[in-house]
Biopython code that builds the backbone (N, CA, C, O; Angstrom):
import numpy as np
from Bio.PDB.StructureBuilder import StructureBuilder

atoms = [
    (1, "MET", "N", (111.181, 104.337, 121.223)),
    (1, "MET", "CA", (111.364, 103.208, 120.336)),
    (1, "MET", "C", (110.854, 103.591, 118.943)),
    (1, "MET", "O", (109.770, 104.156, 118.800)),
    (2, "LYS", "N", (111.649, 103.277, 117.926)),
    (2, "LYS", "CA", (111.273, 103.570, 116.550)),
    (2, "LYS", "C", (110.344, 102.482, 116.013)),
    (2, "LYS", "O", (110.453, 101.324, 116.414)),
    (3, "PRO", "N", (109.429, 102.846, 115.107)),
    (3, "PRO", "CA", (108.593, 101.816, 114.483)),
    (3, "PRO", "C", (109.437, 100.928, 113.562)),
    (3, "PRO", "O", (110.459, 101.363, 113.031)),
    (4, "TYR", "N", (108.999, 99.696, 113.384)),
    (4, "TYR", "CA", (109.696, 98.743, 112.515)),
    (4, "TYR", "C", (109.629, 99.226, 111.073)),
    (4, "TYR", "O", (108.558, 99.578, 110.579)),
    (5, "ASN", "N", (110.762, 99.241, 110.410)),
    (5, "ASN", "CA", (110.826, 99.621, 109.006)),
    (5, "ASN", "C", (111.461, 98.466, 108.234)),
    (5, "ASN", "O", (112.677, 98.284, 108.290)),
    (6, "PRO", "N", (110.648, 97.679, 107.507)),
    (6, "PRO", "CA", (111.184, 96.504, 106.822)),
    (6, "PRO", "C", (112.199, 96.842, 105.742)),
    (6, "PRO", "O", (113.006, 95.992, 105.367)),
    (7, "VAL", "N", (112.173, 98.061, 105.240)),
    (7, "VAL", "CA", (113.117, 98.454, 104.202)),
    (7, "VAL", "C", (114.556, 98.312, 104.689)),
    (7, "VAL", "O", (115.462, 98.071, 103.891)),
    (8, "LEU", "N", (114.765, 98.457, 105.978)),
    (8, "LEU", "CA", (116.110, 98.372, 106.538)),
    (8, "LEU", "C", (116.611, 96.941, 106.691)),
    (8, "LEU", "O", (117.817, 96.721, 106.811)),
    (9, "PHE", "N", (115.714, 95.975, 106.688)),
    (9, "PHE", "CA", (116.089, 94.607, 107.029)),
    (9, "PHE", "C", (115.946, 93.606, 105.892)),
    (9, "PHE", "O", (116.593, 92.559, 105.913)),
    (10, "ILE", "N", (115.126, 93.899, 104.916)),
    (10, "ILE", "CA", (114.889, 92.955, 103.822)),
    (10, "ILE", "C", (115.927, 93.210, 102.737)),
    (10, "ILE", "O", (115.974, 94.292, 102.152)),
    (11, "LYS", "N", (116.759, 92.206, 102.473)),
    (11, "LYS", "CA", (117.876, 92.399, 101.566)),
    (11, "LYS", "C", (117.839, 91.510, 100.316)),
    (11, "LYS", "O", (118.341, 91.907, 99.265)),
    (12, "ILE", "N", (117.261, 90.335, 100.420)),
    (12, "ILE", "CA", (117.259, 89.415, 99.282)),
    (12, "ILE", "C", (115.831, 88.963, 98.987)),
    (12, "ILE", "O", (114.922, 89.140, 99.798)),
    (13, "ASP", "N", (115.659, 88.374, 97.804)),
    (13, "ASP", "CA", (114.318, 87.965, 97.376)),
    (13, "ASP", "C", (113.679, 86.954, 98.315)),
    (13, "ASP", "O", (112.460, 86.968, 98.490)),
    (14, "LYS", "N", (114.482, 86.067, 98.931)),
    (14, "LYS", "CA", (113.912, 85.104, 99.876)),
    (14, "LYS", "C", (113.317, 85.841, 101.076)),
    (14, "LYS", "O", (112.265, 85.452, 101.581)),
    (15, "ASP", "N", (113.984, 86.902, 101.534)),
    (15, "ASP", "CA", (113.453, 87.708, 102.637)),
    (15, "ASP", "C", (112.118, 88.342, 102.245)),
    (15, "ASP", "O", (111.189, 88.414, 103.050)),
    (16, "ILE", "N", (112.040, 88.797, 100.999)),
    (16, "ILE", "CA", (110.794, 89.403, 100.506)),
    (16, "ILE", "C", (109.681, 88.365, 100.512)),
    (16, "ILE", "O", (108.571, 88.637, 100.970)),
    (17, "ALA", "N", (109.982, 87.173, 100.002)),
    (17, "ALA", "CA", (108.972, 86.113, 99.965)),
    (17, "ALA", "C", (108.512, 85.740, 101.372)),
    (17, "ALA", "O", (107.317, 85.571, 101.614)),
    (18, "ASP", "N", (109.455, 85.614, 102.290)),
    (18, "ASP", "CA", (109.101, 85.284, 103.676)),
    (18, "ASP", "C", (108.245, 86.379, 104.298)),
    (18, "ASP", "O", (107.280, 86.093, 105.008)),
    (19, "TYR", "N", (108.598, 87.624, 104.033)),
    (19, "TYR", "CA", (107.852, 88.766, 104.561)),
    (19, "TYR", "C", (106.412, 88.773, 104.039)),
    (19, "TYR", "O", (105.469, 88.964, 104.807)),
    (20, "LEU", "N", (106.251, 88.566, 102.737)),
    (20, "LEU", "CA", (104.906, 88.557, 102.144)),
    (20, "LEU", "C", (104.092, 87.357, 102.637)),
    (20, "LEU", "O", (102.914, 87.500, 102.963)),
    (21, "ASN", "N", (104.710, 86.188, 102.693)),
    (21, "ASN", "CA", (104.001, 85.000, 103.187)),
    (21, "ASN", "C", (103.551, 85.189, 104.632)),
    (21, "ASN", "O", (102.409, 84.887, 104.978)),
    (22, "GLY", "N", (104.448, 85.684, 105.464)),
    (22, "GLY", "CA", (104.102, 85.923, 106.860)),
    (22, "GLY", "C", (102.992, 86.946, 107.014)),
    (22, "GLY", "O", (102.089, 86.780, 107.834)),
    (23, "ALA", "N", (103.066, 88.004, 106.221)),
    (23, "ALA", "CA", (102.036, 89.049, 106.295)),
    (23, "ALA", "C", (100.668, 88.476, 105.937)),
    (23, "ALA", "O", (99.675, 88.778, 106.598)),
    (24, "TYR", "N", (100.614, 87.660, 104.904)),
    (24, "TYR", "CA", (99.326, 87.111, 104.489)),
    (24, "TYR", "C", (98.817, 86.057, 105.470)),
    (24, "TYR", "O", (97.646, 86.066, 105.850)),
    (25, "LEU", "N", (99.691, 85.164, 105.868)),
    (25, "LEU", "CA", (99.257, 84.071, 106.738)),
    (25, "LEU", "C", (98.893, 84.551, 108.141)),
    (25, "LEU", "O", (97.959, 84.032, 108.753)),
    (26, "GLU", "N", (99.618, 85.525, 108.644)),
    (26, "GLU", "CA", (99.379, 85.978, 110.012)),
    (26, "GLU", "C", (98.473, 87.205, 110.098)),
    (26, "GLU", "O", (97.841, 87.437, 111.128)),
    (27, "GLY", "N", (98.408, 87.984, 109.032)),
    (27, "GLY", "CA", (97.661, 89.238, 109.110)),
    (27, "GLY", "C", (96.479, 89.342, 108.178)),
    (27, "GLY", "O", (95.626, 90.211, 108.358)),
    (28, "GLY", "N", (96.409, 88.481, 107.191)),
    (28, "GLY", "CA", (95.304, 88.515, 106.260)),
    (28, "GLY", "C", (95.542, 89.473, 105.105)),
    (28, "GLY", "O", (96.630, 90.028, 104.956)),
    (29, "PRO", "N", (94.508, 89.661, 104.286)),
    (29, "PRO", "CA", (94.648, 90.433, 103.050)),
    (29, "PRO", "C", (95.071, 91.894, 103.251)),
    (29, "PRO", "O", (95.863, 92.411, 102.464)),
    (30, "VAL", "N", (94.569, 92.555, 104.268)),
    (30, "VAL", "CA", (94.911, 93.970, 104.472)),
    (30, "VAL", "C", (96.389, 94.120, 104.822)),
    (30, "VAL", "O", (97.075, 94.984, 104.275)),
    (31, "VAL", "N", (96.870, 93.289, 105.722)),
    (31, "VAL", "CA", (98.285, 93.336, 106.103)),
    (31, "VAL", "C", (99.153, 92.943, 104.910)),
    (31, "VAL", "O", (100.239, 93.493, 104.730)),
    (32, "PHE", "N", (98.687, 92.000, 104.097)),
    (32, "PHE", "CA", (99.425, 91.605, 102.900)),
    (32, "PHE", "C", (99.584, 92.779, 101.945)),
    (32, "PHE", "O", (100.657, 92.973, 101.374)),
    (33, "LEU", "N", (98.533, 93.559, 101.768)),
    (33, "LEU", "CA", (98.619, 94.719, 100.875)),
    (33, "LEU", "C", (99.601, 95.761, 101.403)),
    (33, "LEU", "O", (100.312, 96.392, 100.621)),
    (34, "ILE", "N", (99.645, 95.942, 102.693)),
    (34, "ILE", "CA", (100.621, 96.861, 103.294)),
    (34, "ILE", "C", (102.041, 96.334, 103.041)),
    (34, "ILE", "O", (102.940, 97.098, 102.689)),
    (35, "ALA", "N", (102.229, 95.036, 103.223)),
    (35, "ALA", "CA", (103.539, 94.425, 102.978)),
    (35, "ALA", "C", (103.925, 94.537, 101.507)),
    (35, "ALA", "O", (105.091, 94.769, 101.187)),
    (36, "LEU", "N", (102.965, 94.375, 100.622)),
    (36, "LEU", "CA", (103.223, 94.501, 99.187)),
    (36, "LEU", "C", (103.681, 95.919, 98.846)),
    (36, "LEU", "O", (104.564, 96.107, 98.010)),
    (37, "ASP", "N", (103.086, 96.903, 99.488)),
    (37, "ASP", "CA", (103.513, 98.294, 99.312)),
    (37, "ASP", "C", (104.953, 98.468, 99.806)),
    (37, "ASP", "O", (105.757, 99.140, 99.161)),
    (38, "ASP", "N", (105.270, 97.859, 100.951)),
    (38, "ASP", "CA", (106.640, 97.916, 101.475)),
    (38, "ASP", "C", (107.626, 97.323, 100.476)),
    (38, "ASP", "O", (108.702, 97.880, 100.255)),
    (39, "VAL", "N", (107.259, 96.191, 99.873)),
    (39, "VAL", "CA", (108.144, 95.522, 98.917)),
    (39, "VAL", "C", (108.345, 96.387, 97.673)),
    (39, "VAL", "O", (109.453, 96.457, 97.141)),
    (40, "ALA", "N", (107.294, 97.037, 97.211)),
    (40, "ALA", "CA", (107.425, 97.925, 96.060)),
    (40, "ALA", "C", (108.405, 99.050, 96.378)),
    (40, "ALA", "O", (109.228, 99.410, 95.536)),
    (41, "LYS", "N", (108.324, 99.601, 97.572)),
    (41, "LYS", "CA", (109.260, 100.657, 97.984)),
    (41, "LYS", "C", (110.682, 100.125, 98.036)),
    (41, "LYS", "O", (111.617, 100.800, 97.605)),
    (42, "ILE", "N", (110.850, 98.914, 98.566)),
    (42, "ILE", "CA", (112.175, 98.302, 98.655)),
    (42, "ILE", "C", (112.782, 98.156, 97.262)),
    (42, "ILE", "O", (113.950, 98.481, 97.050)),
    (43, "LYS", "N", (111.986, 97.667, 96.321)),
    (43, "LYS", "CA", (112.483, 97.451, 94.959)),
    (43, "LYS", "C", (112.875, 98.764, 94.300)),
    (43, "LYS", "O", (113.917, 98.841, 93.651)),
    (44, "VAL", "N", (112.053, 99.802, 94.459)),
    (44, "VAL", "CA", (112.359, 101.110, 93.865)),
    (44, "VAL", "C", (113.610, 101.694, 94.507)),
    (44, "VAL", "O", (114.500, 102.181, 93.809)),
    (45, "ILE", "N", (113.681, 101.646, 95.834)),
    (45, "ILE", "CA", (114.839, 102.192, 96.540)),
    (45, "ILE", "C", (116.104, 101.442, 96.140)),
    (45, "ILE", "O", (117.152, 102.059, 95.950)),
    (46, "SER", "N", (116.022, 100.123, 96.009)),
    (46, "SER", "CA", (117.184, 99.332, 95.617)),
    (46, "SER", "C", (117.665, 99.718, 94.221)),
    (46, "SER", "O", (118.867, 99.824, 93.973)),
    (47, "LYS", "N", (116.720, 99.925, 93.321)),
    (47, "LYS", "CA", (117.077, 100.299, 91.948)),
    (47, "LYS", "C", (117.754, 101.668, 91.914)),
    (47, "LYS", "O", (118.772, 101.841, 91.245)),
    (48, "VAL", "N", (117.199, 102.623, 92.622)),
    (48, "VAL", "CA", (117.782, 103.964, 92.666)),
    (48, "VAL", "C", (119.157, 103.926, 93.326)),
    (48, "VAL", "O", (120.090, 104.583, 92.862)),
    (49, "ALA", "N", (119.282, 103.161, 94.404)),
    (49, "ALA", "CA", (120.564, 103.056, 95.090)),
    (49, "ALA", "C", (121.623, 102.463, 94.169)),
    (49, "ALA", "O", (122.757, 102.941, 94.132)),
    (50, "LYS", "N", (121.257, 101.430, 93.431)),
    (50, "LYS", "CA", (122.201, 100.792, 92.523)),
    (50, "LYS", "C", (122.641, 101.769, 91.432)),
    (50, "LYS", "O", (123.822, 101.831, 91.090)),
    (51, "GLN", "N", (121.699, 102.524, 90.893)),
    (51, "GLN", "CA", (122.019, 103.471, 89.823)),
    (51, "GLN", "C", (122.871, 104.634, 90.325)),
    (51, "GLN", "O", (123.693, 105.169, 89.581)),
    (52, "SER", "N", (122.679, 105.020, 91.569)),
    (52, "SER", "CA", (123.417, 106.162, 92.107)),
    (52, "SER", "C", (124.732, 105.753, 92.765)),
    (52, "SER", "O", (125.589, 106.596, 93.028)),
    (53, "GLY", "N", (124.886, 104.460, 93.028)),
    (53, "GLY", "CA", (126.091, 103.982, 93.683)),
    (53, "GLY", "C", (126.073, 104.167, 95.198)),
    (53, "GLY", "O", (127.096, 103.979, 95.857)),
    (54, "LEU", "N", (124.932, 104.529, 95.746)),
    (54, "LEU", "CA", (124.799, 104.714, 97.186)),
    (54, "LEU", "C", (124.161, 103.492, 97.825)),
    (54, "LEU", "O", (123.553, 102.674, 97.134)),
    (55, "ASN", "N", (124.294, 103.365, 99.121)),
    (55, "ASN", "CA", (123.654, 102.309, 99.891)),
    (55, "ASN", "C", (122.170, 102.640, 100.019)),
    (55, "ASN", "O", (121.817, 103.803, 100.215)),
    (56, "ARG", "N", (121.300, 101.645, 99.913)),
    (56, "ARG", "CA", (119.866, 101.931, 99.959)),
    (56, "ARG", "C", (119.411, 102.456, 101.310)),
    (56, "ARG", "O", (118.379, 103.120, 101.392)),
    (57, "VAL", "N", (120.159, 102.172, 102.374)),
    (57, "VAL", "CA", (119.811, 102.702, 103.698)),
    (57, "VAL", "C", (119.902, 104.224, 103.711)),
    (57, "VAL", "O", (119.228, 104.877, 104.508)),
    (58, "ASN", "N", (120.727, 104.795, 102.837)),
    (58, "ASN", "CA", (120.835, 106.247, 102.749)),
    (58, "ASN", "C", (119.528, 106.901, 102.282)),
    (58, "ASN", "O", (119.309, 108.089, 102.523)),
    (59, "PHE", "N", (118.673, 106.141, 101.626)),
    (59, "PHE", "CA", (117.429, 106.688, 101.094)),
    (59, "PHE", "C", (116.254, 106.560, 102.041)),
    (59, "PHE", "O", (115.189, 107.122, 101.786)),
    (60, "VAL", "N", (116.430, 105.836, 103.116)),
    (60, "VAL", "CA", (115.314, 105.584, 104.051)),
    (60, "VAL", "C", (115.195, 106.689, 105.051)),
    (60, "VAL", "O", (114.317, 106.649, 105.913)),
]
sb = StructureBuilder()
sb.init_structure("model")
sb.init_model(0)
sb.init_chain("A")
sb.init_seg("    ")
for serial, (resi, resn, name, xyz) in enumerate(atoms, 1):
    if name == "N":
        sb.init_residue(resn, " ", resi, " ")
    sb.init_atom(name, np.array(xyz, "f"), 0.0, 1.0, " ", f" {name:<3s}", serial, name[0])
structure = sb.get_structure()
């Protein structure tokens, strides 16, 4: 079984907000910081994918 990779599933800003809210409410500050790092990666990957014309899943 592969570990969960949120980069593959979070597609819109509402998903990001739900992910961050859930991480903080259910996991506390440490889990929230990990989720925040995931979101930063998602945003960077999305930007690079858009500029290159490739799907962001290709970068994961």
